[in-house]
A tleap script that builds the chain and sets N, CA, C and O, in Angstrom:
source leaprc.protein.ff14SB
mol = sequence {
  NMET LYS PHE TRP LEU ILE SER ILE LEU LEU
  PHE PHE ALA ALA ARG TYR LEU LEU PRO ILE
  ILE VAL ARG LEU ALA LEU SER SER PHE VAL
  ARG LYS GLN MET ARG ASN GLY GLY PHE ALA
  VAL PRO PRO GLN GLY GLN ALA ASN ASN GLY
  SER ALA THR SER ARG PRO GLY GLU VAL ARG
  VAL ASP PHE VAL PRO PRO LYS ALA ALA GLN
  PRO SER LYS GLN HIE GLY PHE THR GLY GLY
  GLU TYR VAL ASP PHE GLU GLU VAL CLYS
}
set mol.1.N position { -25.468 6.894 -42.041 }
set mol.1.CA position { -24.503 7.550 -42.025 }
set mol.1.C position { -24.480 7.964 -41.287 }
set mol.1.O position { -23.335 7.873 -40.843 }
set mol.2.N position { -25.173 8.580 -40.574 }
set mol.2.CA position { -25.765 8.890 -39.812 }
set mol.2.C position { -25.066 7.851 -38.447 }
set mol.2.O position { -24.358 8.539 -37.711 }
set mol.3.N position { -25.126 6.839 -38.154 }
set mol.3.CA position { -24.840 6.490 -37.153 }
set mol.3.C position { -23.289 6.987 -36.725 }
set mol.3.O position { -22.745 7.660 -35.850 }
set mol.4.N position { -22.870 6.054 -38.159 }
set mol.4.CA position { -21.834 5.979 -38.449 }
set mol.4.C position { -20.417 7.749 -37.775 }
set mol.4.O position { -19.248 7.755 -37.389 }
set mol.5.N position { -21.263 8.652 -37.947 }
set mol.5.CA position { -20.448 10.396 -38.006 }
set mol.5.C position { -20.863 10.308 -36.757 }
set mol.5.O position { -19.981 10.805 -36.057 }
set mol.6.N position { -22.086 9.791 -35.859 }
set mol.6.CA position { -22.372 9.993 -34.360 }
set mol.6.C position { -20.643 8.622 -33.712 }
set mol.6.O position { -19.799 8.870 -32.851 }
set mol.7.N position { -20.744 7.674 -34.359 }
set mol.7.CA position { -19.748 7.460 -33.341 }
set mol.7.C position { -18.557 7.589 -33.407 }
set mol.7.O position { -17.682 7.512 -32.545 }
set mol.8.N position { -18.521 7.855 -34.810 }
set mol.8.CA position { -16.794 9.093 -34.750 }
set mol.8.C position { -16.426 9.828 -34.086 }
set mol.8.O position { -15.237 9.986 -33.812 }
set mol.9.N position { -17.683 10.695 -33.499 }
set mol.9.CA position { -18.086 11.451 -33.032 }
set mol.9.C position { -17.604 11.888 -31.781 }
set mol.9.O position { -17.092 12.931 -31.375 }
set mol.10.N position { -18.119 10.047 -30.934 }
set mol.10.CA position { -18.150 9.450 -29.965 }
set mol.10.C position { -17.174 9.434 -29.615 }
set mol.10.O position { -16.861 9.873 -28.509 }
set mol.11.N position { -16.434 8.963 -30.373 }
set mol.11.CA position { -14.919 8.094 -30.451 }
set mol.11.C position { -13.694 9.192 -29.714 }
set mol.11.O position { -12.865 9.109 -28.808 }
set mol.12.N position { -14.189 10.319 -30.787 }
set mol.12.CA position { -12.800 11.483 -30.496 }
set mol.12.C position { -12.905 12.148 -29.424 }
set mol.12.O position { -11.932 12.563 -28.795 }
set mol.13.N position { -14.303 12.353 -29.041 }
set mol.13.CA position { -14.625 12.336 -27.767 }
set mol.13.C position { -14.120 12.129 -26.453 }
set mol.13.O position { -13.657 12.841 -25.562 }
set mol.14.N position { -14.392 10.774 -26.644 }
set mol.14.CA position { -14.001 10.248 -25.477 }
set mol.14.C position { -11.940 9.585 -25.725 }
set mol.14.O position { -11.187 9.326 -24.786 }
set mol.15.N position { -11.733 9.532 -26.592 }
set mol.15.CA position { -10.714 9.473 -27.242 }
set mol.15.C position { -9.449 11.112 -26.896 }
set mol.15.O position { -8.279 10.985 -26.536 }
set mol.16.N position { -9.927 12.029 -27.063 }
set mol.16.CA position { -9.081 13.370 -26.699 }
set mol.16.C position { -9.517 14.185 -25.978 }
set mol.16.O position { -8.693 14.907 -25.417 }
set mol.17.N position { -11.158 14.429 -25.667 }
set mol.17.CA position { -11.209 15.421 -24.475 }
set mol.17.C position { -11.676 15.264 -23.200 }
set mol.17.O position { -11.728 16.026 -22.235 }
set mol.18.N position { -12.276 13.205 -23.526 }
set mol.18.CA position { -12.457 12.908 -22.047 }
set mol.18.C position { -11.204 13.628 -20.951 }
set mol.18.O position { -11.246 14.620 -20.224 }
set mol.19.N position { -10.170 12.663 -21.219 }
set mol.19.CA position { -8.810 12.734 -21.008 }
set mol.19.C position { -8.453 14.059 -20.778 }
set mol.19.O position { -7.666 13.936 -19.840 }
set mol.20.N position { -8.540 15.516 -21.086 }
set mol.20.CA position { -8.842 16.726 -20.690 }
set mol.20.C position { -9.875 17.127 -20.022 }
set mol.20.O position { -9.638 18.085 -19.287 }
set mol.21.N position { -10.569 16.872 -20.017 }
set mol.21.CA position { -11.703 16.531 -18.720 }
set mol.21.C position { -11.420 16.718 -17.347 }
set mol.21.O position { -11.397 17.563 -16.452 }
set mol.22.N position { -11.114 14.928 -17.742 }
set mol.22.CA position { -10.213 14.347 -15.851 }
set mol.22.C position { -9.333 14.911 -15.074 }
set mol.22.O position { -9.201 15.052 -13.858 }
set mol.23.N position { -8.480 15.348 -16.458 }
set mol.23.CA position { -7.151 15.866 -15.740 }
set mol.23.C position { -7.854 17.193 -15.365 }
set mol.23.O position { -7.332 17.538 -14.305 }
set mol.24.N position { -8.578 17.898 -15.646 }
set mol.24.CA position { -8.672 19.183 -14.851 }
set mol.24.C position { -9.756 18.773 -13.721 }
set mol.24.O position { -9.732 19.516 -12.740 }
set mol.25.N position { -10.602 17.833 -13.688 }
set mol.25.CA position { -11.250 17.671 -12.214 }
set mol.25.C position { -10.649 17.429 -11.549 }
set mol.25.O position { -10.830 17.974 -10.460 }
set mol.26.N position { -9.347 16.326 -11.687 }
set mol.26.CA position { -8.688 15.678 -10.662 }
set mol.26.C position { -7.463 16.994 -10.253 }
set mol.26.O position { -7.150 17.030 -9.064 }
set mol.27.N position { -6.870 17.917 -11.081 }
set mol.27.CA position { -6.341 18.932 -10.997 }
set mol.27.C position { -6.493 20.021 -9.555 }
set mol.27.O position { -5.832 20.313 -8.559 }
set mol.28.N position { -8.231 20.487 -10.390 }
set mol.28.CA position { -8.769 21.293 -9.050 }
set mol.28.C position { -9.132 20.081 -7.779 }
set mol.28.O position { -9.104 20.406 -6.592 }
set mol.29.N position { -9.407 18.927 -8.148 }
set mol.29.CA position { -9.478 18.487 -6.589 }
set mol.29.C position { -8.272 18.119 -5.257 }
set mol.29.O position { -8.312 18.116 -4.027 }
set mol.30.N position { -7.176 17.810 -6.377 }
set mol.30.CA position { -6.014 18.123 -5.938 }
set mol.30.C position { -5.628 19.024 -5.230 }
set mol.30.O position { -4.837 18.870 -4.299 }
set mol.31.N position { -6.092 20.007 -5.547 }
set mol.31.CA position { -5.596 21.365 -5.343 }
set mol.31.C position { -6.752 22.101 -4.116 }
set mol.31.O position { -6.434 22.972 -3.306 }
set mol.32.N position { -7.546 21.738 -4.201 }
set mol.32.CA position { -8.383 21.721 -2.538 }
set mol.32.C position { -7.880 20.842 -1.787 }
set mol.32.O position { -7.999 21.012 -0.574 }
set mol.33.N position { -7.380 19.999 -2.144 }
set mol.33.CA position { -7.499 19.058 -0.694 }
set mol.33.C position { -5.639 19.508 -0.221 }
set mol.33.O position { -5.149 19.286 0.887 }
set mol.34.N position { -5.139 19.954 -1.033 }
set mol.34.CA position { -3.969 20.032 -0.917 }
set mol.34.C position { -3.713 21.469 0.099 }
set mol.34.O position { -2.758 21.661 0.852 }
set mol.35.N position { -5.097 22.541 -0.198 }
set mol.35.CA position { -4.922 24.008 0.388 }
set mol.35.C position { -6.028 23.807 2.212 }
set mol.35.O position { -6.243 24.503 3.204 }
set mol.36.N position { -6.450 22.280 1.651 }
set mol.36.CA position { -7.755 21.837 3.042 }
set mol.36.C position { -6.802 20.823 4.231 }
set mol.36.O position { -7.055 20.728 5.432 }
set mol.37.N position { -5.770 20.198 3.551 }
set mol.37.CA position { -4.883 19.166 4.403 }
set mol.37.C position { -5.356 18.403 4.113 }
set mol.37.O position { -5.161 17.925 5.231 }
set mol.38.N position { -6.006 17.505 3.531 }
set mol.38.CA position { -6.107 16.660 3.372 }
set mol.38.C position { -5.556 15.275 2.936 }
set mol.38.O position { -6.169 14.211 2.844 }
set mol.39.N position { -3.969 15.606 2.637 }
set mol.39.CA position { -2.726 15.469 1.945 }
set mol.39.C position { -2.597 14.615 3.029 }
set mol.39.O position { -2.792 13.409 3.179 }
set mol.40.N position { -2.080 15.862 4.028 }
set mol.40.CA position { -0.978 15.581 4.900 }
set mol.40.C position { -1.091 14.414 6.169 }
set mol.40.O position { -2.135 13.818 6.430 }
set mol.41.N position { -0.160 14.277 6.688 }
set mol.41.CA position { -0.131 12.739 7.384 }
set mol.41.C position { -0.291 13.652 8.845 }
set mol.41.O position { -0.007 14.836 9.027 }
set mol.42.N position { -0.657 13.000 9.470 }
set mol.42.CA position { -0.785 13.830 10.710 }
set mol.42.C position { 0.941 13.536 11.643 }
set mol.42.O position { 1.769 12.659 11.398 }
set mol.43.N position { 0.986 14.445 12.534 }
set mol.43.CA position { 2.172 13.945 13.395 }
set mol.43.C position { 2.049 12.991 14.195 }
set mol.43.O position { 1.040 12.939 14.898 }
set mol.44.N position { 3.048 12.003 14.282 }
set mol.44.CA position { 3.552 11.188 14.994 }
set mol.44.C position { 3.953 11.763 16.600 }
set mol.44.O position { 5.062 12.210 16.892 }
set mol.45.N position { 2.973 11.660 17.403 }
set mol.45.CA position { 3.081 12.021 19.034 }
set mol.45.C position { 4.277 11.115 19.884 }
set mol.45.O position { 4.072 9.922 20.109 }
set mol.46.N position { 5.419 11.726 20.290 }
set mol.46.CA position { 6.694 11.104 20.847 }
set mol.46.C position { 6.415 11.220 22.723 }
set mol.46.O position { 6.536 12.167 23.499 }
set mol.47.N position { 5.929 9.521 22.959 }
set mol.47.CA position { 5.596 9.380 24.522 }
set mol.47.C position { 7.022 9.457 25.208 }
set mol.47.O position { 8.006 8.718 25.216 }
set mol.48.N position { 6.678 10.761 25.820 }
set mol.48.CA position { 8.250 10.773 26.889 }
set mol.48.C position { 7.901 10.874 27.840 }
set mol.48.O position { 7.014 11.617 28.260 }
set mol.49.N position { 8.875 9.748 28.656 }
set mol.49.CA position { 8.188 9.688 29.918 }
set mol.49.C position { 8.808 10.616 30.951 }
set mol.49.O position { 8.466 10.636 32.134 }
set mol.50.N position { 9.943 11.540 30.294 }
set mol.50.CA position { 10.948 12.107 31.113 }
set mol.50.C position { 11.887 11.820 31.188 }
set mol.50.O position { 12.826 12.476 30.737 }
set mol.51.N position { 11.998 10.708 31.798 }
set mol.51.CA position { 13.407 9.901 32.403 }
set mol.51.C position { 14.928 10.152 32.108 }
set mol.51.O position { 15.925 10.074 32.825 }
set mol.52.N position { 14.697 10.560 30.472 }
set mol.52.CA position { 15.914 10.669 30.001 }
set mol.52.C position { 15.970 10.973 28.429 }
set mol.52.O position { 15.201 10.348 27.700 }
set mol.53.N position { 16.817 11.872 27.903 }
set mol.53.CA position { 16.390 12.275 26.829 }
set mol.53.C position { 17.110 11.797 25.792 }
set mol.53.O position { 18.250 12.249 25.890 }
set mol.54.N position { 17.011 11.191 24.968 }
set mol.54.CA position { 18.358 10.151 23.849 }
set mol.54.C position { 18.750 11.707 22.976 }
set mol.54.O position { 18.162 12.667 22.480 }
set mol.55.N position { 20.216 11.164 23.197 }
set mol.55.CA position { 20.988 11.236 21.807 }
set mol.55.C position { 20.792 10.796 20.581 }
set mol.55.O position { 20.295 9.774 20.107 }
set mol.56.N position { 21.465 12.133 19.982 }
set mol.56.CA position { 21.249 11.618 18.241 }
set mol.56.C position { 22.091 10.534 18.489 }
set mol.56.O position { 22.973 10.337 19.325 }
set mol.57.N position { 21.322 9.455 16.995 }
set mol.57.CA position { 22.040 8.035 16.999 }
set mol.57.C position { 22.159 6.854 17.720 }
set mol.57.O position { 22.802 5.815 17.575 }
set mol.58.N position { 20.867 7.562 19.054 }
set mol.58.CA position { 20.612 6.605 20.175 }
set mol.58.C position { 19.510 5.606 19.509 }
set mol.58.O position { 18.725 5.879 18.601 }
set mol.59.N position { 19.704 4.075 20.378 }
set mol.59.CA position { 17.960 3.430 19.891 }
set mol.59.C position { 17.764 2.690 21.309 }
set mol.59.O position { 18.422 1.909 21.996 }
set mol.60.N position { 16.074 3.571 21.419 }
set mol.60.CA position { 15.217 3.392 22.315 }
set mol.60.C position { 14.681 2.067 22.122 }
set mol.60.O position { 14.019 1.918 21.095 }
set mol.61.N position { 14.770 1.433 22.609 }
set mol.61.CA position { 13.634 0.448 22.407 }
set mol.61.C position { 12.442 0.369 23.575 }
set mol.61.O position { 12.710 0.203 24.765 }
set mol.62.N position { 11.456 0.474 23.197 }
set mol.62.CA position { 10.120 0.425 24.461 }
set mol.62.C position { 9.397 -0.638 24.797 }
set mol.62.O position { 8.663 -0.759 25.778 }
set mol.63.N position { 9.674 -1.569 23.771 }
set mol.63.CA position { 8.640 -2.982 24.080 }
set mol.63.C position { 9.826 -3.649 23.615 }
set mol.63.O position { 10.445 -3.260 22.624 }
set mol.64.N position { 10.202 -4.777 24.401 }
set mol.64.CA position { 10.772 -6.182 23.966 }
set mol.64.C position { 9.609 -7.565 24.321 }
set mol.64.O position { 9.365 -7.848 25.494 }
set mol.65.N position { 8.973 -8.331 23.177 }
set mol.65.CA position { 8.383 -9.178 23.108 }
set mol.65.C position { 9.232 -10.685 23.757 }
set mol.65.O position { 10.218 -11.326 23.393 }
set mol.66.N position { 7.761 -10.854 25.436 }
set mol.66.CA position { 8.846 -12.249 25.599 }
set mol.66.C position { 8.754 -13.584 24.336 }
set mol.66.O position { 7.914 -13.839 23.473 }
set mol.67.N position { 9.624 -14.020 24.605 }
set mol.67.CA position { 10.442 -15.755 24.163 }
set mol.67.C position { 9.160 -16.156 23.940 }
set mol.67.O position { 8.190 -16.104 24.697 }
set mol.68.N position { 9.240 -16.508 22.970 }
set mol.68.CA position { 8.262 -17.796 22.690 }
set mol.68.C position { 8.838 -19.154 22.874 }
set mol.68.O position { 10.048 -19.319 22.714 }
set mol.69.N position { 7.810 -20.444 23.303 }
set mol.69.CA position { 8.510 -21.253 24.017 }
set mol.69.C position { 9.044 -22.033 23.107 }
set mol.69.O position { 8.571 -21.679 22.027 }
set mol.70.N position { 10.029 -23.210 22.911 }
set mol.70.CA position { 10.287 -23.947 22.124 }
set mol.70.C position { 9.306 -24.753 21.510 }
set mol.70.O position { 8.738 -25.308 22.450 }
set mol.71.N position { 8.721 -25.177 20.302 }
set mol.71.CA position { 7.479 -26.355 19.575 }
set mol.71.C position { 7.764 -27.318 20.098 }
set mol.71.O position { 8.937 -27.590 19.843 }
set mol.72.N position { 7.093 -28.347 21.014 }
set mol.72.CA position { 7.399 -29.609 21.241 }
set mol.72.C position { 7.602 -30.509 19.763 }
set mol.72.O position { 6.631 -30.495 19.005 }
set mol.73.N position { 8.935 -31.355 19.296 }
set mol.73.CA position { 9.227 -31.964 18.873 }
set mol.73.C position { 7.942 -32.899 18.498 }
set mol.73.O position { 7.401 -33.172 19.569 }
set mol.74.N position { 7.295 -33.447 17.515 }
set mol.74.CA position { 6.578 -35.137 17.760 }
set mol.74.C position { 8.355 -36.199 17.591 }
set mol.74.O position { 9.485 -36.128 17.107 }
set mol.75.N position { 7.423 -37.110 18.421 }
set mol.75.CA position { 8.283 -38.124 18.407 }
set mol.75.C position { 8.025 -39.740 16.994 }
set mol.75.O position { 6.883 -40.194 16.907 }
set mol.76.N position { 8.718 -40.126 16.440 }
set mol.76.CA position { 8.729 -40.755 15.746 }
set mol.76.C position { 8.326 -40.215 14.040 }
set mol.76.O position { 8.158 -40.907 13.036 }
set mol.77.N position { 8.264 -38.790 14.207 }
set mol.77.CA position { 7.896 -38.073 12.771 }
set mol.77.C position { 9.541 -38.556 11.745 }
set mol.77.O position { 10.540 -38.345 12.433 }
set mol.78.N position { 9.738 -38.891 10.902 }
set mol.78.CA position { 10.533 -39.488 9.735 }
set mol.78.C position { 10.341 -38.640 8.414 }
set mol.78.O position { 10.368 -39.264 7.353 }
set mol.79.N position { 10.174 -37.435 8.392 }
set mol.79.CA position { 9.559 -36.707 7.189 }
set mol.79.C position { 8.780 -35.897 6.968 }
set mol.79.O position { 8.373 -34.831 7.430 }
set mol.80.N position { 8.545 -36.824 5.848 }
set mol.80.CA position { 7.336 -36.612 5.373 }
set mol.80.C position { 6.506 -37.615 4.160 }
set mol.80.O position { 7.036 -38.640 3.731 }
set mol.81.N position { 5.637 -37.314 3.866 }
set mol.81.CA position { 4.934 -38.597 2.875 }
set mol.81.C position { 5.383 -38.287 1.596 }
set mol.81.O position { 5.231 -37.170 1.102 }
set mol.82.N position { 6.125 -39.549 0.829 }
set mol.82.CA position { 6.921 -38.952 -0.553 }
set mol.82.C position { 5.749 -38.899 -1.788 }
set mol.82.O position { 4.785 -39.652 -1.932 }
set mol.83.N position { 6.147 -37.810 -2.582 }
set mol.83.CA position { 4.916 -37.798 -3.774 }
set mol.83.C position { 5.587 -38.174 -5.336 }
set mol.83.O position { 6.333 -37.485 -6.031 }
set mol.84.N position { 5.254 -38.969 -5.484 }
set mol.84.CA position { 5.957 -39.070 -7.209 }
set mol.84.C position { 5.343 -37.876 -7.877 }
set mol.84.O position { 4.151 -37.595 -7.759 }
set mol.85.N position { 6.131 -37.243 -8.524 }
set mol.85.CA position { 6.010 -36.670 -9.801 }
set mol.85.C position { 7.119 -37.038 -11.249 }
set mol.85.O position { 8.280 -37.428 -11.379 }
set mol.86.N position { 6.195 -36.723 -11.998 }
set mol.86.CA position { 7.111 -36.832 -13.316 }
set mol.86.C position { 6.911 -35.349 -14.434 }
set mol.86.O position { 5.883 -34.844 -14.886 }
set mol.87.N position { 8.362 -34.970 -14.608 }
set mol.87.CA position { 8.663 -33.135 -14.796 }
set mol.87.C position { 8.028 -33.386 -16.270 }
set mol.87.O position { 8.414 -34.238 -17.071 }
set mol.88.N position { 7.120 -32.589 -16.429 }
set mol.88.CA position { 6.944 -32.177 -17.925 }
set mol.88.C position { 7.819 -30.847 -18.860 }
set mol.88.O position { 7.314 -29.726 -18.794 }
set mol.89.N position { 8.652 -30.967 -19.404 }
set mol.89.CA position { 9.026 -30.115 -20.805 }
set mol.89.C position { 8.349 -29.707 -21.738 }
set mol.89.O position { 8.881 -29.094 -22.664 }
savepdb mol mol.pdb
quit
């Protein structure tokens, strides 16, 4: 009888009290991080070379990747190998 009573008490403690405790712990942790700026995204510095200021709506491209060479085609390639299959319904 004592075993069942302890089991039921542990079940109710895990079911009802544990979420409350976790919620309180997480809310205090989040408040602490927000005060310290732990979740803040660092500002992205813009590289300004001073040549020209961009107007609103303009797009500025800093880097254009070089074009890749065309892959050489294999001579005599007719497709691939045929794989027979059976449809399963």
